[in-house]
Backbone atoms as SQL, in Angstrom:
CREATE TABLE atoms (id INTEGER PRIMARY KEY, chain TEXT, resi INTEGER, resn TEXT, atom TEXT, x REAL, y REAL, z REAL);
INSERT INTO atoms VALUES
  (1, 'A', 1, 'MET', 'N', 0.770, -1.044, -0.292),
  (2, 'A', 1, 'MET', 'CA', 0.017, 0.124, 0.004),
  (3, 'A', 1, 'MET', 'C', 1.012, 1.259, -0.141),
  (4, 'A', 2, 'SER', 'N', 1.568, 1.045, 0.774),
  (5, 'A', 2, 'SER', 'CA', 2.714, 2.617, 0.859),
  (6, 'A', 2, 'SER', 'C', 3.355, 2.543, -0.632),
  (7, 'A', 3, 'GLN', 'N', 3.660, 1.559, -1.254),
  (8, 'A', 3, 'GLN', 'CA', 3.876, 1.511, -2.462),
  (9, 'A', 3, 'GLN', 'C', 3.231, 2.398, -3.633),
  (10, 'A', 4, 'GLU', 'N', 2.232, 1.871, -3.498),
  (11, 'A', 4, 'GLU', 'CA', 0.914, 2.574, -4.139),
  (12, 'A', 4, 'GLU', 'C', 0.618, 4.537, -3.999),
  (13, 'A', 5, 'LYS', 'N', 1.205, 4.447, -2.908),
  (14, 'A', 5, 'LYS', 'CA', 0.996, 6.239, -2.615),
  (15, 'A', 5, 'LYS', 'C', 2.365, 6.558, -2.831),
  (16, 'A', 6, 'VAL', 'N', 3.277, 6.004, -2.971),
  (17, 'A', 6, 'VAL', 'CA', 4.410, 6.751, -3.443),
  (18, 'A', 6, 'VAL', 'C', 4.330, 7.177, -5.142),
  (19, 'A', 7, 'ASP', 'N', 3.972, 5.448, -5.727),
  (20, 'A', 7, 'ASP', 'CA', 3.817, 5.765, -7.435),
  (21, 'A', 7, 'ASP', 'C', 3.068, 6.765, -7.881),
  (22, 'A', 8, 'LYS', 'N', 2.136, 6.905, -6.955),
  (23, 'A', 8, 'LYS', 'CA', 1.223, 7.910, -7.194),
  (24, 'A', 8, 'LYS', 'C', 1.461, 9.046, -6.846),
  (25, 'A', 9, 'TYR', 'N', 2.157, 9.591, -6.218),
  (26, 'A', 9, 'TYR', 'CA', 2.907, 11.160, -5.970),
  (27, 'A', 9, 'TYR', 'C', 4.065, 10.939, -7.057),
  (28, 'A', 10, 'LYS', 'N', 4.153, 9.902, -7.258),
  (29, 'A', 10, 'LYS', 'CA', 5.329, 10.164, -8.765),
  (30, 'A', 10, 'LYS', 'C', 4.972, 11.035, -9.602),
  (31, 'A', 11, 'GLN', 'N', 3.305, 10.357, -10.045),
  (32, 'A', 11, 'GLN', 'CA', 2.892, 10.652, -11.242),
  (33, 'A', 11, 'GLN', 'C', 2.431, 11.611, -10.868),
  (34, 'A', 12, 'GLU', 'N', 2.262, 12.287, -9.687),
  (35, 'A', 12, 'GLU', 'CA', 1.131, 13.401, -9.993),
  (36, 'A', 12, 'GLU', 'C', 2.917, 14.460, -9.863),
  (37, 'A', 13, 'LYS', 'N', 3.716, 14.733, -9.282),
  (38, 'A', 13, 'LYS', 'CA', 4.248, 15.447, -9.939),
  (39, 'A', 13, 'LYS', 'C', 5.035, 15.266, -11.013),
  (40, 'A', 14, 'ALA', 'N', 4.748, 14.510, -11.462),
  (41, 'A', 14, 'ALA', 'CA', 5.311, 14.495, -12.929),
  (42, 'A', 14, 'ALA', 'C', 4.350, 15.008, -13.995),
  (43, 'A', 15, 'ASN', 'N', 3.221, 15.129, -13.732),
  (44, 'A', 15, 'ASN', 'CA', 2.261, 15.819, -14.338),
  (45, 'A', 15, 'ASN', 'C', 1.642, 17.068, -13.237),
  (46, 'A', 16, 'ARG', 'N', 2.512, 17.341, -12.280),
  (47, 'A', 16, 'ARG', 'CA', 2.200, 18.768, -11.879),
  (48, 'A', 16, 'ARG', 'C', 1.779, 19.966, -12.609),
  (49, 'A', 17, 'LYS', 'N', 2.600, 20.249, -14.030),
  (50, 'A', 17, 'LYS', 'CA', 2.894, 21.822, -14.697),
  (51, 'A', 17, 'LYS', 'C', 1.896, 21.448, -15.516),
  (52, 'A', 18, 'GLN', 'N', 1.528, 20.432, -15.999),
  (53, 'A', 18, 'GLN', 'CA', 0.211, 20.178, -16.879),
  (54, 'A', 18, 'GLN', 'C', -0.960, 20.291, -16.184),
  (55, 'A', 19, 'ASN', 'N', -1.347, 20.197, -14.900),
  (56, 'A', 19, 'ASN', 'CA', -2.664, 20.290, -13.897),
  (57, 'A', 19, 'ASN', 'C', -2.596, 20.917, -14.041),
  (58, 'A', 20, 'MET', 'N', -1.183, 22.361, -13.493),
  (59, 'A', 20, 'MET', 'CA', -1.292, 23.387, -13.253),
  (60, 'A', 20, 'MET', 'C', -1.870, 24.499, -14.016),
  (61, 'A', 21, 'LYS', 'N', -1.609, 24.380, -15.524),
  (62, 'A', 21, 'LYS', 'CA', -2.500, 25.025, -16.511),
  (63, 'A', 21, 'LYS', 'C', -3.447, 24.500, -16.827),
  (64, 'A', 22, 'LYS', 'N', -4.094, 23.491, -16.661),
  (65, 'A', 22, 'LYS', 'CA', -5.689, 23.261, -16.947),
  (66, 'A', 22, 'LYS', 'C', -6.039, 23.658, -15.888),
  (67, 'A', 23, 'GLU', 'N', -5.805, 23.716, -15.084),
  (68, 'A', 23, 'GLU', 'CA', -6.900, 24.865, -13.645),
  (69, 'A', 23, 'GLU', 'C', -6.174, 25.750, -14.026),
  (70, 'A', 24, 'LYS', 'N', -5.135, 26.586, -14.512),
  (71, 'A', 24, 'LYS', 'CA', -4.874, 28.144, -14.855),
  (72, 'A', 24, 'LYS', 'C', -6.441, 28.267, -15.832),
  (73, 'A', 25, 'VAL', 'N', -6.385, 27.556, -16.865),
  (74, 'A', 25, 'VAL', 'CA', -7.146, 27.513, -18.389),
  (75, 'A', 25, 'VAL', 'C', -8.587, 27.617, -17.604),
  (76, 'A', 26, 'LYS', 'N', -8.670, 26.982, -16.769),
  (77, 'A', 26, 'LYS', 'CA', -9.876, 26.590, -15.965),
  (78, 'A', 26, 'LYS', 'C', -10.461, 27.858, -15.437),
  (79, 'A', 27, 'GLN', 'N', -9.816, 28.060, -14.763),
  (80, 'A', 27, 'GLN', 'CA', -10.358, 29.341, -13.919),
  (81, 'A', 27, 'GLN', 'C', -10.802, 30.570, -14.372),
  (82, 'A', 28, 'LEU', 'N', -9.395, 30.870, -15.587),
  (83, 'A', 28, 'LEU', 'CA', -9.659, 32.054, -16.640),
  (84, 'A', 28, 'LEU', 'C', -10.557, 32.133, -17.562),
  (85, 'A', 29, 'PHE', 'N', -11.440, 30.981, -17.711),
  (86, 'A', 29, 'PHE', 'CA', -12.545, 30.447, -18.210),
  (87, 'A', 29, 'PHE', 'C', -13.908, 30.533, -17.511),
  (88, 'A', 30, 'ARG', 'N', -13.911, 30.228, -16.393),
  (89, 'A', 30, 'ARG', 'CA', -14.743, 30.737, -15.428),
  (90, 'A', 30, 'ARG', 'C', -14.990, 31.982, -14.971),
  (91, 'A', 31, 'ARG', 'N', -13.326, 32.901, -15.243),
  (92, 'A', 31, 'ARG', 'CA', -13.859, 34.288, -14.763),
  (93, 'A', 31, 'ARG', 'C', -14.064, 34.834, -15.987),
  (94, 'A', 32, 'ALA', 'N', -14.120, 35.140, -17.295),
  (95, 'A', 32, 'ALA', 'CA', -14.402, 35.259, -18.354),
  (96, 'A', 32, 'ALA', 'C', -16.011, 34.786, -18.132),
  (97, 'A', 33, 'VAL', 'N', -16.508, 34.085, -18.236),
  (98, 'A', 33, 'VAL', 'CA', -17.752, 33.589, -18.437),
  (99, 'A', 33, 'VAL', 'C', -18.790, 34.255, -17.072),
  (100, 'A', 34, 'VAL', 'N', -18.077, 34.611, -16.086),
  (101, 'A', 34, 'VAL', 'CA', -18.676, 35.203, -14.813),
  (102, 'A', 34, 'VAL', 'C', -18.726, 36.684, -15.313),
  (103, 'A', 35, 'GLY', 'N', -17.342, 37.019, -15.525),
  (104, 'A', 35, 'GLY', 'CA', -17.694, 38.693, -16.120),
  (105, 'A', 35, 'GLY', 'C', -18.014, 39.093, -17.519),
  (106, 'A', 36, 'ILE', 'N', -18.606, 38.101, -18.641),
  (107, 'A', 36, 'ILE', 'CA', -19.173, 38.335, -19.507),
  (108, 'A', 36, 'ILE', 'C', -21.159, 38.282, -18.903),
  (109, 'A', 37, 'LEU', 'N', -21.543, 37.630, -18.135),
  (110, 'A', 37, 'LEU', 'CA', -22.797, 37.463, -17.698),
  (111, 'A', 37, 'LEU', 'C', -22.717, 38.406, -16.834),
  (112, 'A', 38, 'GLY', 'N', -22.158, 39.095, -16.058),
  (113, 'A', 38, 'GLY', 'CA', -22.055, 40.465, -15.069),
  (114, 'A', 38, 'GLY', 'C', -22.830, 41.869, -16.312),
  (115, 'A', 39, 'LEU', 'N', -21.151, 41.612, -16.934),
  (116, 'A', 39, 'LEU', 'CA', -21.701, 42.812, -18.196),
  (117, 'A', 39, 'LEU', 'C', -22.704, 42.664, -18.653),
  (118, 'A', 40, 'ALA', 'N', -23.460, 41.463, -18.983),
  (119, 'A', 40, 'ALA', 'CA', -24.330, 41.596, -19.760),
  (120, 'A', 40, 'ALA', 'C', -25.725, 42.085, -19.005),
  (121, 'A', 41, 'LEU', 'N', -25.728, 41.577, -17.878),
  (122, 'A', 41, 'LEU', 'CA', -27.100, 42.276, -16.426),
  (123, 'A', 41, 'LEU', 'C', -26.673, 43.718, -16.312),
  (124, 'A', 42, 'VAL', 'N', -25.590, 44.042, -16.319),
  (125, 'A', 42, 'VAL', 'CA', -25.571, 45.616, -15.876),
  (126, 'A', 42, 'VAL', 'C', -26.183, 46.172, -17.316),
  (127, 'A', 43, 'VAL', 'N', -25.698, 45.687, -18.721),
  (128, 'A', 43, 'VAL', 'CA', -26.305, 46.329, -19.782),
  (129, 'A', 43, 'VAL', 'C', -28.023, 46.521, -19.728),
  (130, 'A', 44, 'TRP', 'N', -28.046, 44.969, -19.429),
  (131, 'A', 44, 'TRP', 'CA', -29.567, 44.909, -19.617),
  (132, 'A', 44, 'TRP', 'C', -30.720, 45.589, -18.288),
  (133, 'A', 45, 'LEU', 'N', -29.589, 46.183, -16.790),
  (134, 'A', 45, 'LEU', 'CA', -30.600, 46.572, -16.160),
  (135, 'A', 45, 'LEU', 'C', -30.913, 47.630, -16.742),
  (136, 'A', 46, 'GLY', 'N', -29.157, 48.618, -17.797),
  (137, 'A', 46, 'GLY', 'CA', -29.226, 49.723, -17.878),
  (138, 'A', 46, 'GLY', 'C', -30.181, 49.934, -19.213),
  (139, 'A', 47, 'TYR', 'N', -30.457, 49.288, -19.893),
  (140, 'A', 47, 'TYR', 'CA', -31.574, 49.200, -20.850),
  (141, 'A', 47, 'TYR', 'C', -32.945, 49.567, -19.774),
  (142, 'A', 48, 'SER', 'N', -33.451, 48.284, -19.461),
  (143, 'A', 48, 'SER', 'CA', -34.171, 48.759, -18.981),
  (144, 'A', 48, 'SER', 'C', -35.063, 49.821, -18.044),
  (145, 'A', 49, 'GLY', 'N', -34.004, 50.061, -17.649),
  (146, 'A', 49, 'GLY', 'CA', -33.937, 51.491, -16.626),
  (147, 'A', 49, 'GLY', 'C', -34.168, 52.407, -17.501),
  (148, 'A', 50, 'TYR', 'N', -33.662, 53.106, -19.130),
  (149, 'A', 50, 'TYR', 'CA', -33.499, 53.802, -19.481),
  (150, 'A', 50, 'TYR', 'C', -35.063, 53.647, -20.269),
  (151, 'A', 51, 'ASN', 'N', -35.312, 52.415, -20.732),
  (152, 'A', 51, 'ASN', 'CA', -36.378, 52.553, -21.592),
  (153, 'A', 51, 'ASN', 'C', -37.826, 52.467, -20.456),
  (154, 'A', 52, 'LEU', 'N', -38.228, 52.816, -19.084),
  (155, 'A', 52, 'LEU', 'CA', -38.920, 52.702, -18.177),
  (156, 'A', 52, 'LEU', 'C', -38.653, 54.533, -17.876),
  (157, 'A', 53, 'TYR', 'N', -37.454, 55.049, -17.738),
  (158, 'A', 53, 'TYR', 'CA', -37.058, 55.999, -17.594),
  (159, 'A', 53, 'TYR', 'C', -37.736, 56.837, -19.160),
  (160, 'A', 54, 'ASP', 'N', -38.293, 56.425, -20.298),
  (161, 'A', 54, 'ASP', 'CA', -38.377, 57.351, -21.836),
  (162, 'A', 54, 'ASP', 'C', -39.481, 56.973, -21.571),
  (163, 'A', 55, 'SER', 'N', -40.181, 56.037, -20.808),
  (164, 'A', 55, 'SER', 'CA', -41.742, 55.913, -20.975),
  (165, 'A', 55, 'SER', 'C', -42.658, 56.915, -20.184),
  (166, 'A', 56, 'SER', 'N', -41.823, 56.955, -18.771),
  (167, 'A', 56, 'SER', 'CA', -42.618, 57.835, -18.053),
  (168, 'A', 56, 'SER', 'C', -42.554, 59.576, -18.758),
  (169, 'A', 57, 'ARG', 'N', -41.835, 59.817, -19.803),
  (170, 'A', 57, 'ARG', 'CA', -41.459, 61.105, -20.333),
  (171, 'A', 57, 'ARG', 'C', -42.779, 61.436, -21.216),
  (172, 'A', 58, 'PRO', 'N', -43.331, 62.890, -21.772),
  (173, 'A', 58, 'PRO', 'CA', -44.039, 63.209, -22.509),
  (174, 'A', 58, 'PRO', 'C', -43.534, 62.804, -23.555),
  (175, 'A', 59, 'LYS', 'N', -44.099, 62.357, -24.615),
  (176, 'A', 59, 'LYS', 'CA', -43.676, 62.240, -26.049),
  (177, 'A', 59, 'LYS', 'C', -43.985, 63.789, -26.650),
  (178, 'A', 60, 'GLN', 'N', -43.195, 63.999, -27.768),
  (179, 'A', 60, 'GLN', 'CA', -43.421, 65.355, -27.912),
  (180, 'A', 60, 'GLN', 'C', -44.004, 64.955, -29.650),
  (181, 'A', 61, 'THR', 'N', -44.850, 66.299, -30.173),
  (182, 'A', 61, 'THR', 'CA', -45.480, 65.221, -31.156),
  (183, 'A', 61, 'THR', 'C', -45.559, 66.720, -32.191),
  (184, 'A', 62, 'ALA', 'N', -45.315, 66.912, -33.173),
  (185, 'A', 62, 'ALA', 'CA', -45.441, 67.911, -34.385),
  (186, 'A', 62, 'ALA', 'C', -46.481, 67.632, -35.274),
  (187, 'A', 63, 'GLN', 'N', -46.859, 68.904, -35.619),
  (188, 'A', 63, 'GLN', 'CA', -48.376, 69.348, -36.087),
  (189, 'A', 63, 'GLN', 'C', -47.819, 69.688, -37.782),
  (190, 'A', 64, 'VAL', 'N', -47.791, 69.274, -38.744),
  (191, 'A', 64, 'VAL', 'CA', -47.768, 69.775, -39.930),
  (192, 'A', 64, 'VAL', 'C', -48.958, 70.920, -40.411),
  (193, 'A', 65, 'ASP', 'N', -48.858, 71.556, -40.925),
  (194, 'A', 65, 'ASP', 'CA', -49.684, 72.608, -41.375),
  (195, 'A', 65, 'ASP', 'C', -49.797, 72.152, -43.082),
  (196, 'A', 66, 'TYR', 'N', -50.427, 71.634, -44.242),
  (197, 'A', 66, 'TYR', 'CA', -50.390, 70.658, -45.252),
  (198, 'A', 66, 'TYR', 'C', -51.227, 72.163, -46.294),
  (199, 'A', 67, 'THR', 'N', -51.905, 73.036, -45.441),
  (200, 'A', 67, 'THR', 'CA', -52.691, 73.933, -46.281),
  (201, 'A', 67, 'THR', 'C', -51.743, 74.936, -47.634),
  (202, 'A', 68, 'ALA', 'N', -50.345, 75.515, -47.314),
  (203, 'A', 68, 'ALA', 'CA', -49.547, 75.696, -48.378),
  (204, 'A', 68, 'ALA', 'C', -49.665, 74.792, -49.595),
  (205, 'A', 69, 'ILE', 'N', -49.604, 73.423, -49.213),
  (206, 'A', 69, 'ILE', 'CA', -49.091, 72.538, -50.361),
  (207, 'A', 69, 'ILE', 'C', -50.684, 72.589, -50.958),
  (208, 'A', 70, 'THR', 'N', -51.819, 72.194, -49.986),
  (209, 'A', 70, 'THR', 'CA', -52.724, 72.199, -50.691),
  (210, 'A', 70, 'THR', 'C', -53.360, 73.347, -52.095),
  (211, 'A', 71, 'GLU', 'N', -53.299, 74.339, -51.431),
  (212, 'A', 71, 'GLU', 'CA', -52.970, 75.722, -52.024),
  (213, 'A', 71, 'GLU', 'C', -52.637, 75.468, -53.400),
  (214, 'A', 72, 'TYR', 'N', -51.020, 75.569, -53.609),
  (215, 'A', 72, 'TYR', 'CA', -50.408, 75.379, -54.330),
  (216, 'A', 72, 'TYR', 'C', -50.843, 74.532, -55.483),
  (217, 'A', 73, 'GLN', 'N', -51.501, 72.982, -55.109),
  (218, 'A', 73, 'GLN', 'CA', -51.793, 71.626, -55.956),
  (219, 'A', 73, 'GLN', 'C', -52.977, 72.277, -56.554),
  (220, 'A', 74, 'SER', 'N', -53.817, 73.449, -56.035),
  (221, 'A', 74, 'SER', 'CA', -55.617, 73.319, -56.319),
  (222, 'A', 74, 'SER', 'C', -54.920, 74.534, -57.564),
  (223, 'A', 75, 'HIS', 'N', -54.032, 75.941, -56.973),
  (224, 'A', 75, 'HIS', 'CA', -53.521, 76.538, -58.375),
  (225, 'A', 75, 'HIS', 'C', -53.181, 75.659, -59.251),
  (226, 'A', 76, 'LEU', 'N', -51.926, 74.732, -59.227),
  (227, 'A', 76, 'LEU', 'CA', -51.573, 74.248, -60.329),
  (228, 'A', 76, 'LEU', 'C', -52.416, 73.269, -61.042),
  (229, 'A', 77, 'ALA', 'N', -53.752, 72.698, -60.395),
  (230, 'A', 77, 'ALA', 'CA', -54.610, 72.639, -61.481),
  (231, 'A', 77, 'ALA', 'C', -55.622, 73.151, -62.249),
  (232, 'A', 78, 'ALA', 'N', -56.359, 74.239, -61.704),
  (233, 'A', 78, 'ALA', 'CA', -56.920, 75.013, -62.114),
  (234, 'A', 78, 'ALA', 'C', -56.732, 75.638, -63.241),
  (235, 'A', 79, 'PRO', 'N', -55.239, 76.022, -63.694),
  (236, 'A', 79, 'PRO', 'CA', -55.545, 76.824, -65.178),
  (237, 'A', 79, 'PRO', 'C', -55.422, 75.097, -66.250),
  (238, 'A', 80, 'ALA', 'N', -55.055, 73.777, -65.757),
  (239, 'A', 80, 'ALA', 'CA', -55.015, 73.261, -66.369),
  (240, 'A', 80, 'ALA', 'C', -56.704, 72.511, -66.983),
  (241, 'A', 81, 'ALA', 'N', -57.422, 72.836, -65.859),
  (242, 'A', 81, 'ALA', 'CA', -58.637, 72.740, -65.985),
  (243, 'A', 81, 'ALA', 'C', -60.042, 73.412, -67.065),
  (244, 'A', 82, 'GLU', 'N', -59.127, 75.010, -67.130),
  (245, 'A', 82, 'GLU', 'CA', -59.730, 75.567, -67.994),
  (246, 'A', 82, 'GLU', 'C', -59.653, 75.310, -69.734);
């Protein structure tokens, strides 16, 4: 049994650099995923908040006066009718 422990330790020691690289990559991947999810949450909250703020504001409306265009069209149509 003691020889099994020694063999296991030697094998672990031989693969230590590879295992540490794998752990670092996993940790970096986890941090990246958490960062992206956090950023997405912040953007979503900001967008929702802005929409809520914008929907509570009164909408600006513009009225267009088409009387000048109508008069101009009727003026153009009058000589053609004669």
